[in-house]
C-alpha positions as CSV (number, residue, x, y, z in Angstrom):
1,X,-1.2,-30.6,8.2
2,X,-4.9,-30.2,10.2
3,X,-6.1,-33.2,8.0
4,X,-3.1,-34.8,9.0
5,X,-3.7,-34.1,12.2
6,X,-7.1,-34.9,12.6
7,X,-6.2,-38.4,10.7
8,X,-3.6,-39.4,13.3
9,X,-0.8,-39.1,11.0
10,X,1.1,-35.9,12.2
11,X,1.3,-34.6,16.3
12,X,1.9,-31.0,15.5
13,X,-1.4,-29.6,15.8
14,X,-0.3,-26.8,18.4
15,X,2.1,-25.7,15.2
16,X,-0.7,-26.1,12.2
17,X,-2.9,-24.3,14.1
18,X,-0.4,-21.7,14.7
19,X,0.3,-21.3,11.1
20,X,-3.2,-20.9,10.1
21,X,-3.8,-18.4,12.7
22,X,-0.9,-16.3,11.8
23,X,-1.5,-17.0,7.6
24,X,-5.5,-15.5,8.6
25,X,-3.3,-12.1,10.8
26,X,-1.2,-11.9,7.9
27,X,-4.1,-11.4,5.5
28,X,-5.8,-9.4,7.7
29,X,-2.8,-7.0,8.0
30,X,-2.2,-6.8,4.5
31,X,-5.9,-5.6,3.8
32,X,-5.9,-3.2,6.3
33,X,-2.1,-1.7,4.8
34,X,-4.0,-1.7,1.2
35,X,-6.8,0.2,2.4
36,X,-5.1,2.9,4.6
37,X,-2.8,3.6,1.3
38,X,-5.4,4.0,-0.9
39,X,-7.1,6.5,2.0
40,X,-4.1,8.7,2.3
41,X,-3.6,8.5,-1.6
42,X,-7.3,9.5,-2.0
43,X,-6.5,12.5,0.9
44,X,-3.7,13.4,-1.1
45,X,-5.0,13.8,-4.6
46,X,-3.5,11.0,-6.3
47,X,-6.2,10.7,-8.5
48,X,-5.4,14.1,-9.8
49,X,-2.0,13.3,-9.8
50,X,-3.2,10.3,-12.6
51,X,-5.6,12.2,-14.3
52,X,-2.7,14.9,-14.9
53,X,-0.5,12.4,-15.9
54,X,-3.0,10.9,-18.5
55,X,-3.5,14.5,-19.7
56,X,0.1,15.4,-20.2
57,X,1.0,12.1,-22.4
58,X,4.5,11.9,-23.3
59,X,5.4,15.7,-22.8
60,X,8.1,15.8,-20.2
61,X,7.5,19.3,-18.8
62,X,3.8,18.4,-18.1
63,X,4.7,15.1,-16.8
64,X,7.2,16.9,-14.2
65,X,4.4,19.8,-13.4
66,X,1.8,17.4,-12.4
67,X,4.9,15.5,-10.3
68,X,5.3,19.2,-9.1
69,X,1.7,19.9,-8.0
70,X,1.8,16.1,-6.2
71,X,4.7,16.3,-4.2
72,X,3.3,20.3,-3.3
73,X,-0.1,18.6,-2.2
74,X,1.4,16.0,-0.1
75,X,3.9,18.8,1.5
76,X,1.0,21.0,2.3
77,X,-1.6,18.1,3.3
78,X,1.5,17.0,6.0
79,X,3.0,19.6,6.8
80,X,6.4,18.5,5.1
81,X,9.0,20.3,2.6
82,X,11.3,17.8,0.5
83,X,14.9,18.6,1.3
84,X,17.1,19.5,-2.1
85,X,19.9,16.4,-2.4
86,X,23.1,17.2,-4.1
């Protein structure tokens, strides 16, 4: 769209510029969001959880144990507890 404005084929230069700016802003916000999530996952021990799952293999009891440990890690870190459903 910016190229067409420069060639005189369009008159919506402001809208095209706003689109470019919003697009760049969205990419930056997305990258920040990803960085925050990665940081939070590291902080609560996600790598330990993934390692535990890999070692557990197909053993459902061990997989559940990994999930329980990870849940406890999150609860301890953020001082929250999961409310039982049902």
